[in-house]
C-alpha positions as CSV (number, residue, x, y, z in Angstrom):
1,Q,-10.8,6.4,27.6
2,V,-8.4,5.3,24.3
3,R,-5.4,6.6,23.9
4,L,-2.2,6.1,21.9
5,V,0.7,8.0,22.3
6,E,4.1,7.9,20.1
7,S,7.6,7.8,20.7
8,G,11.1,7.3,19.3
9,G,11.1,9.7,16.9
10,G,14.4,12.3,16.6
11,L,17.1,13.5,14.7
12,V,19.3,10.8,12.9
13,Q,21.9,10.8,9.8
14,P,20.8,9.6,6.6
15,G,21.1,5.8,6.5
16,G,20.1,5.4,10.1
17,S,17.6,3.6,12.1
18,L,14.9,4.2,14.6
19,R,12.2,1.8,16.1
20,L,9.0,4.1,16.7
21,S,6.7,3.3,19.3
22,C,2.9,3.5,19.8
23,T,1.9,2.6,23.2
24,T,-1.8,2.2,23.5
25,S,-4.4,2.3,26.5
26,G,-7.9,1.8,27.2
27,F,-8.4,-0.9,24.9
28,I,-8.1,-4.2,23.3
29,L,-4.9,-3.5,21.2
30,A,-5.5,-7.2,19.8
31,R,-9.2,-6.0,18.5
32,Y,-8.1,-2.9,16.1
33,G,-6.2,-2.5,12.9
34,V,-3.5,0.0,13.4
35,A,-1.6,2.3,11.1
36,W,1.3,4.3,10.7
37,F,1.2,7.9,8.8
38,R,3.3,10.5,8.1
39,Q,3.0,14.7,7.8
40,V,5.0,17.2,6.6
41,P,4.2,20.6,6.8
42,G,1.8,21.9,3.8
43,K,1.1,17.9,2.3
44,V,-1.6,15.2,3.0
45,R,-1.0,13.0,5.8
46,E,1.0,10.0,3.9
47,G,-0.1,6.2,4.7
48,V,3.6,4.4,5.7
49,A,1.9,1.3,6.8
50,C,-0.6,-0.9,8.3
51,I,-1.8,-3.9,9.8
52,S,-4.8,-5.4,9.9
53,V,-6.9,-7.2,13.5
54,G,-5.6,-10.6,13.9
55,D,-2.6,-9.5,12.0
56,L,-3.8,-11.3,8.9
57,R,-3.0,-8.3,6.6
58,I,0.4,-5.7,6.3
59,Y,0.7,-3.1,3.6
60,Y,3.5,-0.7,2.6
61,P,3.4,1.5,0.2
62,D,6.0,1.1,-2.1
63,P,8.3,3.6,-1.3
64,M,8.7,2.2,2.4
65,R,8.5,-1.4,1.4
66,G,12.0,-3.1,2.5
67,R,12.8,-0.4,5.0
68,F,9.2,-0.3,6.9
69,T,9.1,-2.6,9.7
70,I,5.2,-2.6,11.2
71,S,4.8,-4.7,14.2
72,R,2.1,-5.2,16.8
73,D,2.7,-6.8,20.4
74,S,-0.5,-7.1,22.0
75,A,1.4,-8.1,25.5
76,Q,2.2,-4.9,25.5
77,N,-0.3,-3.0,24.1
78,T,1.9,-1.4,21.7
79,V,2.8,-1.7,17.7
80,H,6.1,-0.9,16.9
81,L,7.9,0.6,13.4
82,Q,10.8,0.2,12.3
83,I,12.6,2.1,9.9
84,N,15.8,1.1,8.3
85,S,17.8,3.6,5.9
86,L,16.2,6.6,6.8
87,K,16.4,9.4,3.8
88,P,15.8,12.8,4.2
89,E,12.9,12.7,2.7
90,D,11.6,10.7,5.4
91,T,11.3,14.1,7.6
92,A,8.1,14.2,8.9
93,V,5.6,13.7,12.2
94,Y,4.7,10.2,12.0
95,Y,1.3,9.2,13.7
96,C,-0.2,5.6,14.1
97,A,-4.1,5.4,14.5
98,A,-6.1,2.8,15.5
99,E,-9.2,1.3,14.3
100,L,-11.6,-1.1,15.8
101,L,-12.0,-4.1,13.8
102,R,-10.6,-3.2,10.5
103,S,-9.6,-6.1,8.5
104,A,-8.9,-4.0,5.1
105,C,-5.2,-3.1,5.2
106,N,-4.3,-2.2,2.0
107,G,-2.8,0.3,-0.8
108,N,-5.9,2.6,-0.1
109,M,-5.1,3.3,3.3
110,R,-6.8,6.9,4.7
111,P,-6.7,8.5,7.4
112,D,-10.4,8.5,7.2
113,D,-10.4,5.1,7.9
114,Y,-9.2,5.5,11.4
115,T,-11.1,7.0,14.6
116,Y,-8.6,7.0,17.3
117,W,-5.3,8.9,16.6
118,G,-2.2,9.5,18.9
119,R,-0.4,13.5,18.7
120,G,2.8,12.2,16.6
121,T,6.6,12.0,16.7
122,Q,9.1,14.1,14.9
123,V,11.7,12.2,12.9
124,T,14.1,14.6,11.1
125,V,16.7,12.8,9.1
126,S,19.7,15.2,8.5
127,S,23.4,15.3,8.3
């Protein structure tokens, strides 16, 4: 059974950092492309980072580039998202998603491209 579980969210002050984790089970993580999305109520789910199968491609939208870092630890079946210099507008529920053999990872990152999802972890940036 494919399972993805996000963790590491919480309340953090502006300028702080968080490391989100996506722990997976039931499949071989190395064979999957993985992405992180976020969503706030009333808005569409937004892609914030992706990593392709084989780690050949990594992509961040412009607002995230330089602050977000996605990384894969296949031995631990975990994908991390490091977020630095957090801003109030980063407040959202963050989801990880996976798709078998996905090699594409670019600005066309869409939720429909990923089959498997976690339930999300809340990140709140506030003073």
